[in-house]
N, CA and C atoms of all chains as a GROMACS GRO file, in nm:
protein
  567
    1MET      N    1   0.502   1.003   1.685
    1MET     CA    2   0.382   1.089   1.731
    1MET      C    3   0.253   1.026   1.656
    2ALA      N    4   0.152   1.016   1.769
    2ALA     CA    5   0.036   0.969   1.755
    2ALA      C    6  -0.061   1.047   1.673
    3MET      N    7  -0.166   1.032   1.624
    3MET     CA    8  -0.287   1.123   1.566
    3MET      C    9  -0.422   1.090   1.636
    4ALA      N   10  -0.521   1.162   1.639
    4ALA     CA   11  -0.608   1.103   1.692
    4ALA      C   12  -0.708   1.089   1.578
    5ALA      N   13  -0.814   1.002   1.585
    5ALA     CA   14  -0.899   0.954   1.494
    5ALA      C   15  -0.965   1.032   1.430
    6THR      N   16  -1.037   1.155   1.533
    6THR     CA   17  -1.095   1.270   1.454
    6THR      C   18  -1.007   1.341   1.372
    7ASP      N   19  -0.864   1.379   1.416
    7ASP     CA   20  -0.808   1.461   1.307
    7ASP      C   21  -0.771   1.379   1.153
    8ILE      N   22  -0.759   1.275   1.187
    8ILE     CA   23  -0.745   1.206   1.031
    8ILE      C   24  -0.857   1.207   0.952
    9GLU      N   25  -1.011   1.177   1.005
    9GLU     CA   26  -1.082   1.207   0.935
    9GLU      C   27  -1.158   1.325   0.927
   10ALA      N   28  -1.120   1.423   0.964
   10ALA     CA   29  -1.124   1.608   0.937
   10ALA      C   30  -1.006   1.608   0.792
   11LEU      N   31  -0.884   1.576   0.812
   11LEU     CA   32  -0.757   1.582   0.699
   11LEU      C   33  -0.835   1.550   0.570
   12ILE      N   34  -0.876   1.371   0.564
   12ILE     CA   35  -0.951   1.301   0.458
   12ILE      C   36  -1.077   1.404   0.429
   13ARG      N   37  -1.177   1.437   0.494
   13ARG     CA   38  -1.276   1.472   0.459
   13ARG      C   39  -1.256   1.625   0.367
   14ALA      N   40  -1.124   1.711   0.395
   14ALA     CA   41  -1.090   1.837   0.407
   14ALA      C   42  -1.043   1.805   0.239
   15GLY      N   43  -0.987   1.714   0.229
   15GLY     CA   44  -0.928   1.680   0.107
   15GLY      C   45  -1.007   1.614   0.012
   16ILE      N   46  -1.069   1.524   0.045
   16ILE     CA   47  -1.177   1.505  -0.062
   16ILE      C   48  -1.303   1.510   0.036
   17PRO      N   49  -1.388   1.597  -0.029
   17PRO     CA   50  -1.494   1.608   0.040
   17PRO      C   51  -1.638   1.548   0.013
   18ASP      N   52  -1.606   1.460  -0.071
   18ASP     CA   53  -1.753   1.401  -0.068
   18ASP      C   54  -1.716   1.237  -0.033
   19ALA      N   55  -1.605   1.248   0.048
   19ALA     CA   56  -1.593   1.151   0.125
   19ALA      C   57  -1.624   1.074   0.234
   20GLU      N   58  -1.668   0.948   0.237
   20GLU     CA   59  -1.761   0.931   0.399
   20GLU      C   60  -1.667   0.822   0.423
   21VAL      N   61  -1.572   0.869   0.549
   21VAL     CA   62  -1.505   0.834   0.576
   21VAL      C   63  -1.539   0.737   0.694
   22THR      N   64  -1.438   0.619   0.791
   22THR     CA   65  -1.462   0.552   0.896
   22THR      C   66  -1.358   0.516   0.914
   23ILE      N   67  -1.315   0.587   1.012
   23ILE     CA   68  -1.174   0.525   1.118
   23ILE      C   69  -1.204   0.417   1.226
   24THR      N   70  -1.112   0.329   1.257
   24THR     CA   71  -1.124   0.208   1.364
   24THR      C   72  -1.005   0.224   1.405
   25ASP      N   73  -0.989   0.263   1.518
   25ASP     CA   74  -0.898   0.196   1.611
   25ASP      C   75  -0.837   0.110   1.662
   26LEU      N   76  -0.748   0.050   1.570
   26LEU     CA   77  -0.743  -0.120   1.551
   26LEU      C   78  -0.666  -0.178   1.680
   27ALA      N   79  -0.556  -0.068   1.752
   27ALA     CA   80  -0.527  -0.140   1.902
   27ALA      C   81  -0.544  -0.069   2.022
   28GLY      N   82  -0.656   0.047   1.996
   28GLY     CA   83  -0.637   0.110   2.066
   28GLY      C   84  -0.550   0.180   2.153
   29ASP      N   85  -0.438   0.220   2.065
   29ASP     CA   86  -0.334   0.307   2.166
   29ASP      C   87  -0.333   0.439   2.075
   30GLY      N   88  -0.440   0.500   1.989
   30GLY     CA   89  -0.441   0.603   1.917
   30GLY      C   90  -0.329   0.578   1.806
   31ASP      N   91  -0.251   0.496   1.793
   31ASP     CA   92  -0.129   0.500   1.704
   31ASP      C   93  -0.155   0.369   1.584
   32HIS      N   94  -0.271   0.275   1.574
   32HIS     CA   95  -0.265   0.249   1.456
   32HIS      C   96  -0.430   0.193   1.434
   33TYR      N   97  -0.472   0.258   1.303
   33TYR     CA   98  -0.581   0.287   1.262
   33TYR      C   99  -0.616   0.171   1.103
   34ALA      N  100  -0.752   0.187   1.125
   34ALA     CA  101  -0.842   0.146   0.978
   34ALA      C  102  -0.917   0.239   0.914
   35ALA      N  103  -0.891   0.289   0.843
   35ALA     CA  104  -0.956   0.367   0.752
   35ALA      C  105  -1.042   0.339   0.665
   36ARG      N  106  -1.163   0.334   0.611
   36ARG     CA  107  -1.234   0.317   0.491
   36ARG      C  108  -1.334   0.417   0.450
   37VAL      N  109  -1.240   0.479   0.306
   37VAL     CA  110  -1.296   0.616   0.226
   37VAL      C  111  -1.379   0.575   0.102
   38VAL      N  112  -1.538   0.613   0.119
   38VAL     CA  113  -1.575   0.586   0.036
   38VAL      C  114  -1.611   0.690  -0.073
   39ALA      N  115  -1.587   0.725  -0.193
   39ALA     CA  116  -1.637   0.864  -0.236
   39ALA      C  117  -1.627   0.809  -0.398
   40ALA      N  118  -1.762   0.924  -0.408
   40ALA     CA  119  -1.770   0.890  -0.573
   40ALA      C  120  -1.691   0.936  -0.675
   41SER      N  121  -1.591   1.016  -0.615
   41SER     CA  122  -1.520   1.110  -0.702
   41SER      C  123  -1.406   0.994  -0.735
   42PHE      N  124  -1.408   0.877  -0.680
   42PHE     CA  125  -1.272   0.813  -0.719
   42PHE      C  126  -1.358   0.650  -0.859
   43ALA      N  127  -1.428   0.736  -0.865
   43ALA     CA  128  -1.453   0.636  -0.960
   43ALA      C  129  -1.380   0.621  -1.112
   44GLY      N  130  -1.334   0.537  -1.164
   44GLY     CA  131  -1.257   0.534  -1.296
   44GLY      C  132  -1.117   0.534  -1.214
   45LEU      N  133  -1.044   0.569  -1.116
   45LEU     CA  134  -0.929   0.576  -1.046
   45LEU      C  135  -0.877   0.444  -1.035
   46SER      N  136  -0.782   0.403  -1.039
   46SER     CA  137  -0.738   0.298  -0.972
   46SER      C  138  -0.701   0.272  -0.842
   47ARG      N  139  -0.698   0.149  -0.757
   47ARG     CA  140  -0.661   0.152  -0.636
   47ARG      C  141  -0.548   0.246  -0.579
   48VAL      N  142  -0.421   0.209  -0.647
   48VAL     CA  143  -0.330   0.314  -0.643
   48VAL      C  144  -0.350   0.460  -0.625
   49ARG      N  145  -0.414   0.507  -0.736
   49ARG     CA  146  -0.486   0.637  -0.734
   49ARG      C  147  -0.590   0.681  -0.609
   50GLN      N  148  -0.658   0.596  -0.628
   50GLN     CA  149  -0.746   0.626  -0.442
   50GLN      C  150  -0.670   0.610  -0.344
   51HIS      N  151  -0.555   0.546  -0.334
   51HIS     CA  152  -0.503   0.555  -0.221
   51HIS      C  153  -0.398   0.697  -0.218
   52GLN      N  154  -0.368   0.733  -0.297
   52GLN     CA  155  -0.243   0.838  -0.322
   52GLN      C  156  -0.368   0.956  -0.323
   53ALA      N  157  -0.489   0.965  -0.328
   53ALA     CA  158  -0.529   1.118  -0.326
   53ALA      C  159  -0.559   1.095  -0.148
   54VAL      N  160  -0.623   0.979  -0.095
   54VAL     CA  161  -0.624   0.989   0.073
   54VAL      C  162  -0.475   1.031   0.098
   55TYR      N  163  -0.369   0.951   0.081
   55TYR     CA  164  -0.245   1.027   0.130
   55TYR      C  165  -0.219   1.178   0.115
   56ALA      N  166  -0.242   1.232   0.021
   56ALA     CA  167  -0.250   1.331  -0.028
   56ALA      C  168  -0.315   1.468   0.049
   57ALA      N  169  -0.421   1.351   0.099
   57ALA     CA  170  -0.530   1.459   0.193
   57ALA      C  171  -0.418   1.459   0.332
   58LEU      N  172  -0.388   1.364   0.352
   58LEU     CA  173  -0.325   1.369   0.472
   58LEU      C  174  -0.189   1.436   0.484
   59GLY      N  175  -0.120   1.515   0.384
   59GLY     CA  176  -0.093   1.586   0.335
   59GLY      C  177   0.080   1.535   0.404
   60GLY      N  178   0.151   1.441   0.374
   60GLY     CA  179   0.278   1.398   0.410
   60GLY      C  180   0.280   1.306   0.588
   61ARG      N  181   0.186   1.353   0.619
   61ARG     CA  182   0.163   1.253   0.776
   61ARG      C  183   0.180   1.120   0.775
   62MET      N  184   0.146   1.039   0.634
   62MET     CA  185   0.157   0.938   0.639
   62MET      C  186   0.295   0.846   0.615
   63GLY      N  187   0.346   0.752   0.726
   63GLY     CA  188   0.455   0.698   0.700
   63GLY      C  189   0.567   0.798   0.813
   64GLY      N  190   0.474   0.922   0.840
   64GLY     CA  191   0.587   1.010   0.968
   64GLY      C  192   0.491   0.988   1.068
   65GLU      N  193   0.426   1.078   1.136
   65GLU     CA  194   0.344   1.091   1.301
   65GLU      C  195   0.249   0.987   1.237
   66LEU      N  196   0.157   1.001   1.148
   66LEU     CA  197   0.056   0.858   1.143
   66LEU      C  198   0.149   0.731   1.062
   67HIS      N  199   0.180   0.655   1.176
   67HIS     CA  200   0.289   0.496   1.118
   67HIS      C  201   0.192   0.425   1.065
   68ALA      N  202   0.100   0.366   1.130
   68ALA     CA  203  -0.007   0.266   1.051
   68ALA      C  204  -0.170   0.295   1.042
   69LEU      N  205  -0.174   0.277   0.942
   69LEU     CA  206  -0.303   0.326   0.855
   69LEU      C  207  -0.347   0.206   0.754
   70GLN      N  208  -0.426   0.130   0.782
   70GLN     CA  209  -0.494   0.034   0.719
   70GLN      C  210  -0.572   0.098   0.633
   71LEU      N  211  -0.545   0.096   0.537
   71LEU     CA  212  -0.668   0.168   0.413
   71LEU      C  213  -0.707   0.081   0.327
   72GLU      N  214  -0.878   0.129   0.308
   72GLU     CA  215  -0.957   0.104   0.219
   72GLU      C  216  -1.028   0.185   0.140
   73THR      N  217  -1.011   0.201   0.020
   73THR     CA  218  -1.125   0.286  -0.064
   73THR      C  219  -1.190   0.219  -0.153
   74ALA      N  220  -1.344   0.300  -0.171
   74ALA     CA  221  -1.431   0.210  -0.237
   74ALA      C  222  -1.516   0.330  -0.306
   75VAL      N  223  -1.577   0.355  -0.425
   75VAL     CA  224  -1.669   0.391  -0.469
   75VAL      C  225  -1.791   0.326  -0.450
   76PRO      N  226  -1.875   0.450  -0.380
   76PRO     CA  227  -2.037   0.394  -0.352
   76PRO      C  228  -2.115   0.265  -0.367
   77SER      N  229  -2.172   0.221  -0.400
   77SER     CA  230  -2.180   0.092  -0.418
   77SER      C  231  -2.297   0.120  -0.520
   78GLY      N  232  -2.375   0.215  -0.520
   78GLY     CA  233  -2.484   0.251  -0.666
   78GLY      C  234  -2.428   0.293  -0.754
   79ASP      N  235  -2.287   0.324  -0.735
   79ASP     CA  236  -2.250   0.404  -0.846
   79ASP      C  237  -2.129   0.305  -0.933
   80HIS      N  238  -2.139   0.161  -0.957
   80HIS     CA  239  -2.050   0.116  -1.025
   80HIS      C  240  -2.130   0.088  -1.149
   81GLN      N  241  -2.076   0.071  -1.233
   81GLN     CA  242  -2.109   0.068  -1.432
   81GLN      C  243  -2.154  -0.007  -1.434
   82MET      N  244   1.752   1.105  -1.369
   82MET     CA  245   1.688   1.025  -1.246
   82MET      C  246   1.833   1.047  -1.130
   83THR      N  247   1.779   1.011  -1.000
   83THR     CA  248   1.914   1.044  -0.890
   83THR      C  249   1.988   0.896  -0.896
   84ASP      N  250   2.033   0.870  -0.804
   84ASP     CA  251   2.130   0.729  -0.788
   84ASP      C  252   2.043   0.642  -0.764
   85SER      N  253   1.946   0.690  -0.640
   85SER     CA  254   1.843   0.576  -0.578
   85SER      C  255   1.753   0.564  -0.697
   86ASN      N  256   1.725   0.643  -0.770
   86ASN     CA  257   1.603   0.620  -0.870
   86ASN      C  258   1.706   0.521  -0.986
   87VAL      N  259   1.807   0.531  -1.012
   87VAL     CA  260   1.840   0.452  -1.090
   87VAL      C  261   1.870   0.290  -1.054
   88ARG      N  262   1.893   0.298  -0.915
   88ARG     CA  263   1.950   0.147  -0.831
   88ARG      C  264   1.774   0.062  -0.857
   89ILE      N  265   1.658   0.187  -0.825
   89ILE     CA  266   1.536   0.114  -0.784
   89ILE      C  267   1.490   0.062  -0.887
   90ASP      N  268   1.513   0.171  -1.002
   90ASP     CA  269   1.464   0.101  -1.122
   90ASP      C  270   1.529  -0.040  -1.228
   91GLU      N  271   1.629  -0.008  -1.164
   91GLU     CA  272   1.690  -0.163  -1.228
   91GLU      C  273   1.673  -0.286  -1.116
   92LEU      N  274   1.643  -0.303  -1.000
   92LEU     CA  275   1.599  -0.382  -0.931
   92LEU      C  276   1.410  -0.375  -0.990
   93VAL      N  277   1.361  -0.298  -1.003
   93VAL     CA  278   1.195  -0.294  -1.048
   93VAL      C  279   1.179  -0.357  -1.155
   94LYS      N  280   1.316  -0.374  -1.247
   94LYS     CA  281   1.333  -0.426  -1.392
   94LYS      C  282   1.375  -0.558  -1.387
   95ALA      N  283   1.448  -0.583  -1.338
   95ALA     CA  284   1.523  -0.714  -1.329
   95ALA      C  285   1.448  -0.844  -1.272
   96ASN      N  286   1.378  -0.786  -1.157
   96ASN     CA  287   1.284  -0.915  -1.095
   96ASN      C  288   1.120  -0.914  -1.138
   97ALA      N  289   1.080  -0.995  -1.166
   97ALA     CA  290   0.943  -1.000  -1.206
   97ALA      C  291   0.832  -0.992  -1.131
   98VAL      N  292   0.873  -1.035  -0.964
   98VAL     CA  293   0.814  -0.954  -0.860
   98VAL      C  294   0.884  -0.944  -0.764
   99VAL      N  295   0.911  -0.809  -0.692
   99VAL     CA  296   0.997  -0.741  -0.593
   99VAL      C  297   0.889  -0.692  -0.516
  100LEU      N  298   0.936  -0.723  -0.415
  100LEU     CA  299   0.897  -0.644  -0.264
  100LEU      C  300   1.019  -0.577  -0.202
  101PHE      N  301   0.962  -0.411  -0.171
  101PHE     CA  302   1.048  -0.354  -0.118
  101PHE      C  303   0.939  -0.384   0.031
  102MET      N  304   1.055  -0.387   0.149
  102MET     CA  305   1.023  -0.452   0.294
  102MET      C  306   1.083  -0.403   0.398
  103LYS      N  307   1.028  -0.402   0.494
  103LYS     CA  308   1.109  -0.361   0.646
  103LYS      C  309   1.163  -0.536   0.645
  104GLY      N  310   1.273  -0.547   0.663
  104GLY     CA  311   1.334  -0.670   0.739
  104GLY      C  312   1.305  -0.773   0.641
  105THR      N  313   1.353  -0.904   0.673
  105THR     CA  314   1.344  -1.012   0.556
  105THR      C  315   1.205  -1.093   0.552
  106ALA      N  316   1.219  -1.187   0.427
  106ALA     CA  317   1.100  -1.223   0.422
  106ALA      C  318   1.093  -1.333   0.522
  107LEU      N  319   1.193  -1.376   0.624
  107LEU     CA  320   1.207  -1.467   0.718
  107LEU      C  321   1.198  -1.380   0.830
  108PHE      N  322   1.216  -1.278   0.851
  108PHE     CA  323   1.254  -1.155   0.992
  108PHE      C  324   1.152  -1.059   0.914
  109PRO      N  325   1.026  -1.037   0.885
  109PRO     CA  326   0.970  -0.929   0.893
  109PRO      C  327   0.984  -0.828   0.977
  110GLN      N  328   0.978  -0.692   1.000
  110GLN     CA  329   1.005  -0.630   1.090
  110GLN      C  330   0.910  -0.528   1.109
  111CYS      N  331   0.774  -0.580   1.031
  111CYS     CA  332   0.643  -0.489   1.051
  111CYS      C  333   0.545  -0.582   1.024
  112GLY      N  334   0.430  -0.536   1.091
  112GLY     CA  335   0.305  -0.590   1.076
  112GLY      C  336   0.250  -0.588   0.899
  113PHE      N  337   0.277  -0.496   0.833
  113PHE     CA  338   0.257  -0.454   0.666
  113PHE      C  339   0.304  -0.524   0.585
  114SER      N  340   0.426  -0.488   0.606
  114SER     CA  341   0.600  -0.623   0.540
  114SER      C  342   0.521  -0.745   0.585
  115SER      N  343   0.499  -0.827   0.682
  115SER     CA  344   0.475  -0.932   0.711
  115SER      C  345   0.374  -1.010   0.669
  116ARG      N  346   0.254  -0.912   0.638
  116ARG     CA  347   0.138  -0.931   0.559
  116ARG      C  348   0.158  -0.953   0.430
  117ALA      N  349   0.220  -0.893   0.352
  117ALA     CA  350   0.306  -0.859   0.220
  117ALA      C  351   0.315  -0.974   0.191
  118ILE      N  352   0.446  -1.031   0.261
  118ILE     CA  353   0.539  -1.157   0.295
  118ILE      C  354   0.416  -1.253   0.251
  119ALA      N  355   0.325  -1.314   0.349
  119ALA     CA  356   0.232  -1.368   0.389
  119ALA      C  357   0.156  -1.403   0.227
  120ILE      N  358   0.117  -1.281   0.193
  120ILE     CA  359   0.027  -1.337   0.027
  120ILE      C  360   0.103  -1.376  -0.077
  121LEU      N  361   0.277  -1.338  -0.059
  121LEU     CA  362   0.340  -1.387  -0.170
  121LEU      C  363   0.364  -1.515  -0.155
  122GLU      N  364   0.399  -1.581  -0.012
  122GLU     CA  365   0.405  -1.697   0.017
  122GLU      C  366   0.305  -1.794  -0.064
  123HIS      N  367   0.174  -1.766  -0.024
  123HIS     CA  368   0.040  -1.808  -0.088
  123HIS      C  369   0.049  -1.813  -0.256
  124LEU      N  370   0.066  -1.729  -0.276
  124LEU     CA  371   0.112  -1.737  -0.430
  124LEU      C  372   0.189  -1.844  -0.495
  125LYS      N  373   0.300  -1.858  -0.413
  125LYS     CA  374   0.431  -1.944  -0.446
  125LYS      C  375   0.443  -1.919  -0.580
  126VAL      N  376   0.480  -1.816  -0.595
  126VAL     CA  377   0.592  -1.746  -0.720
  126VAL      C  378   0.662  -1.711  -0.650
  127PRO      N  379   0.833  -1.712  -0.755
  127PRO     CA  380   0.944  -1.688  -0.703
  127PRO      C  381   0.940  -1.540  -0.680
  128TYR      N  382   0.966  -1.481  -0.581
  128TYR     CA  383   0.996  -1.322  -0.577
  128TYR      C  384   1.100  -1.268  -0.477
  129GLU      N  385   1.149  -1.172  -0.523
  129GLU     CA  386   1.264  -1.101  -0.443
  129GLU      C  387   1.227  -0.990  -0.355
  130THR      N  388   1.290  -0.981  -0.237
  130THR     CA  389   1.259  -0.885  -0.118
  130THR      C  390   1.399  -0.770  -0.160
  131VAL      N  391   1.361  -0.664  -0.132
  131VAL     CA  392   1.437  -0.533  -0.094
  131VAL      C  393   1.452  -0.527   0.081
  132ASP      N  394   1.538  -0.534   0.153
  132ASP     CA  395   1.556  -0.478   0.290
  132ASP      C  396   1.554  -0.314   0.292
  133VAL      N  397   1.467  -0.236   0.330
  133VAL     CA  398   1.482  -0.062   0.282
  133VAL      C  399   1.560  -0.031   0.460
  134LEU      N  400   1.549  -0.134   0.563
  134LEU     CA  401   1.619  -0.071   0.692
  134LEU      C  402   1.751  -0.068   0.619
  135GLN      N  403   1.792  -0.195   0.514
  135GLN     CA  404   1.927  -0.170   0.539
  135GLN      C  405   2.005  -0.052   0.452
  136ASP      N  406   1.915  -0.028   0.412
  136ASP     CA  407   1.982   0.066   0.255
  136ASP      C  408   1.878   0.212   0.270
  137PRO      N  409   1.928   0.312   0.372
  137PRO     CA  410   1.853   0.402   0.416
  137PRO      C  411   1.813   0.486   0.227
  138GLU      N  412   1.939   0.496   0.178
  138GLU     CA  413   1.913   0.571  -0.002
  138GLU      C  414   1.757   0.501  -0.036
  139ILE      N  415   1.791   0.379  -0.078
  139ILE     CA  416   1.645   0.324  -0.078
  139ILE      C  417   1.562   0.345   0.020
  140ARG      N  418   1.569   0.343   0.141
  140ARG     CA  419   1.418   0.344   0.193
  140ARG      C  420   1.342   0.497   0.159
  141GLN      N  421   1.452   0.600   0.149
  141GLN     CA  422   1.410   0.726   0.089
  141GLN      C  423   1.345   0.734  -0.039
  142GLY      N  424   1.392   0.655  -0.143
  142GLY     CA  425   1.406   0.706  -0.294
  142GLY      C  426   1.291   0.610  -0.282
  143ILE      N  427   1.264   0.478  -0.243
  143ILE     CA  428   1.122   0.437  -0.300
  143ILE      C  429   1.003   0.491  -0.302
  144LYS      N  430   1.007   0.629  -0.201
  144LYS     CA  431   0.901   0.672  -0.152
  144LYS      C  432   0.859   0.800  -0.300
  145ALA      N  433   0.958   0.804  -0.330
  145ALA     CA  434   0.966   0.929  -0.453
  145ALA      C  435   0.978   0.851  -0.581
  146TYR      N  436   0.967   0.711  -0.569
  146TYR     CA  437   1.006   0.623  -0.722
  146TYR      C  438   0.870   0.631  -0.768
  147SER      N  439   0.753   0.604  -0.656
  147SER     CA  440   0.607   0.522  -0.669
  147SER      C  441   0.504   0.640  -0.638
  148ASP      N  442   0.575   0.752  -0.586
  148ASP     CA  443   0.466   0.895  -0.500
  148ASP      C  444   0.380   0.789  -0.371
  149TRP      N  445   0.475   0.670  -0.323
  149TRP     CA  446   0.378   0.643  -0.231
  149TRP      C  447   0.449   0.627  -0.134
  150PRO      N  448   0.413   0.663   0.003
  150PRO     CA  449   0.453   0.713   0.113
  150PRO      C  450   0.504   0.608   0.216
  151THR      N  451   0.472   0.466   0.178
  151THR     CA  452   0.506   0.380   0.285
  151THR      C  453   0.592   0.237   0.244
  152VAL      N  454   0.637   0.174   0.304
  152VAL     CA  455   0.674   0.036   0.259
  152VAL      C  456   0.576  -0.056   0.341
  153PRO      N  457   0.579  -0.177   0.295
  153PRO     CA  458   0.584  -0.251   0.171
  153PRO      C  459   0.555  -0.188   0.045
  154GLN      N  460   0.604  -0.186  -0.051
  154GLN     CA  461   0.595  -0.163  -0.184
  154GLN      C  462   0.598  -0.316  -0.256
  155LEU      N  463   0.492  -0.347  -0.336
  155LEU     CA  464   0.483  -0.444  -0.455
  155LEU      C  465   0.500  -0.382  -0.601
  156TYR      N  466   0.600  -0.478  -0.674
  156TYR     CA  467   0.626  -0.425  -0.813
  156TYR      C  468   0.563  -0.547  -0.889
  157VAL      N  469   0.530  -0.546  -0.990
  157VAL     CA  470   0.486  -0.671  -1.049
  157VAL      C  471   0.535  -0.673  -1.215
  158HIS      N  472   0.645  -0.696  -1.289
  158HIS     CA  473   0.630  -0.678  -1.409
  158HIS      C  474   0.705  -0.527  -1.431
  159GLY      N  475   0.764  -0.500  -1.363
  159GLY     CA  476   0.815  -0.336  -1.392
  159GLY      C  477   0.734  -0.279  -1.328
  160GLU      N  478   0.585  -0.298  -1.291
  160GLU     CA  479   0.504  -0.167  -1.230
  160GLU      C  480   0.450  -0.196  -1.116
  161PHE      N  481   0.448  -0.084  -1.061
  161PHE     CA  482   0.400  -0.050  -0.904
  161PHE      C  483   0.293  -0.107  -0.890
  162VAL      N  484   0.236  -0.177  -0.794
  162VAL     CA  485   0.102  -0.256  -0.789
  162VAL      C  486   0.071  -0.194  -0.640
  163GLY      N  487   0.118  -0.159  -0.529
  163GLY     CA  488   0.036  -0.102  -0.412
  163GLY      C  489   0.117  -0.183  -0.275
  164GLY      N  490   0.084  -0.104  -0.163
  164GLY     CA  491   0.120  -0.175  -0.031
  164GLY      C  492   0.039  -0.287   0.014
  165SER      N  493   0.069  -0.324   0.118
  165SER     CA  494  -0.022  -0.458   0.147
  165SER      C  495  -0.173  -0.476   0.158
  166ASP      N  496  -0.223  -0.336   0.179
  166ASP     CA  497  -0.383  -0.313   0.204
  166ASP      C  498  -0.393  -0.368   0.017
  167ILE      N  499  -0.377  -0.326  -0.085
  167ILE     CA  500  -0.411  -0.326  -0.213
  167ILE      C  501  -0.354  -0.479  -0.250
  168MET      N  502  -0.244  -0.506  -0.201
  168MET     CA  503  -0.210  -0.667  -0.217
  168MET      C  504  -0.313  -0.747  -0.159
  169MET      N  505  -0.369  -0.730  -0.062
  169MET     CA  506  -0.509  -0.798   0.044
  169MET      C  507  -0.606  -0.792  -0.092
  170GLU      N  508  -0.645  -0.719  -0.095
  170GLU     CA  509  -0.751  -0.705  -0.185
  170GLU      C  510  -0.748  -0.778  -0.329
  171MET      N  511  -0.640  -0.738  -0.414
  171MET     CA  512  -0.666  -0.804  -0.510
  171MET      C  513  -0.584  -0.950  -0.509
  172PHE      N  514  -0.570  -1.033  -0.382
  172PHE     CA  515  -0.548  -1.115  -0.369
  172PHE      C  516  -0.671  -1.185  -0.326
  173GLU      N  517  -0.777  -1.096  -0.235
  173GLU     CA  518  -0.864  -1.193  -0.233
  173GLU      C  519  -0.959  -1.187  -0.376
  174SER      N  520  -0.946  -1.096  -0.390
  174SER     CA  521  -1.037  -1.077  -0.559
  174SER      C  522  -0.998  -1.180  -0.655
  175GLY      N  523  -0.877  -1.232  -0.668
  175GLY     CA  524  -0.774  -1.269  -0.759
  175GLY      C  525  -0.699  -1.225  -0.841
  176GLU      N  526  -0.760  -1.120  -0.832
  176GLU     CA  527  -0.637  -1.019  -0.953
  176GLU      C  528  -0.456  -1.028  -0.934
  177LEU      N  529  -0.443  -1.048  -0.832
  177LEU     CA  530  -0.322  -1.067  -0.776
  177LEU      C  531  -0.257  -1.220  -0.841
  178GLN      N  532  -0.343  -1.265  -0.854
  178GLN     CA  533  -0.312  -1.384  -0.915
  178GLN      C  534  -0.267  -1.393  -1.034
  179GLN      N  535  -0.366  -1.334  -1.108
  179GLN     CA  536  -0.394  -1.327  -1.241
  179GLN      C  537  -0.241  -1.265  -1.307
  180LEU      N  538  -0.224  -1.123  -1.233
  180LEU     CA  539  -0.112  -1.063  -1.231
  180LEU      C  540   0.025  -1.127  -1.268
  181VAL      N  541   0.018  -1.230  -1.152
  181VAL     CA  542   0.175  -1.292  -1.138
  181VAL      C  543   0.133  -1.401  -1.228
  182GLY      N  544   0.039  -1.405  -1.302
  182GLY     CA  545   0.027  -1.530  -1.389
  182GLY      C  546   0.012  -1.663  -1.305
  183VAL      N  547  -0.035  -1.674  -1.196
  183VAL     CA  548  -0.063  -1.819  -1.157
  183VAL      C  549  -0.246  -1.810  -1.152
  184ALA      N  550  -0.294  -1.946  -1.141
  184ALA     CA  551  -0.412  -1.966  -1.133
  184ALA      C  552  -0.467  -1.918  -0.999
  185ALA      N  553  -0.566  -1.856  -0.992
  185ALA     CA  554  -0.629  -1.847  -0.869
  185ALA      C  555  -0.686  -1.964  -0.820
  186GLY      N  556  -0.708  -1.998  -0.667
  186GLY     CA  557  -0.731  -2.111  -0.605
  186GLY      C  558  -0.890  -2.161  -0.628
  187PRO      N  559  -0.940  -2.242  -0.574
  187PRO     CA  560  -1.084  -2.323  -0.626
  187PRO      C  561  -1.164  -2.242  -0.568
  188GLY      N  562  -1.266  -2.174  -0.630
  188GLY     CA  563  -1.410  -2.133  -0.607
  188GLY      C  564  -1.360  -2.008  -0.628
  189SER      N  565  -1.277  -1.953  -0.698
  189SER     CA  566  -1.256  -1.792  -0.757
  189SER      C  567  -1.208  -1.806  -0.902
   0.00000   0.00000   0.00000
């Protein structure tokens, strides 16, 4: 089952309130997305932990109804140490 | 630990570089697994693959093992590294080359 880009964005924002979320529908089929998630709260977390935070926000949909999500996470560029 | 956890643990510790994937290195069954293999091929290091499609127990167990919801999953020296997106980021930055112990390409 596919998910709407707006739903993905809303879930990530709900789970990570300071996140700036950009969703791209890669194939135009509502099933293959890329997400870029930038959040100051990611500072100090490993990439794995950052991605896990996004997956947690998606509440178990990843790998289920959300099959293909290419994920990129980052800390806002001004916040680099 | 459950049986699948023990089996996964053995695979992860027995192989310096091991990728849990859908399909085989020759015939990946998913775009993300295919991308992961392409990166490993670029690294030119020996690696082992585990086809989760052939083993339902490992297919489920690997998600709990690493608290990671998707396949492919790369492990290096017994540690979970990430999925194909993280592999790509680390390959581009040269971190992956460092992790597996090969020199990064020219210019990096």
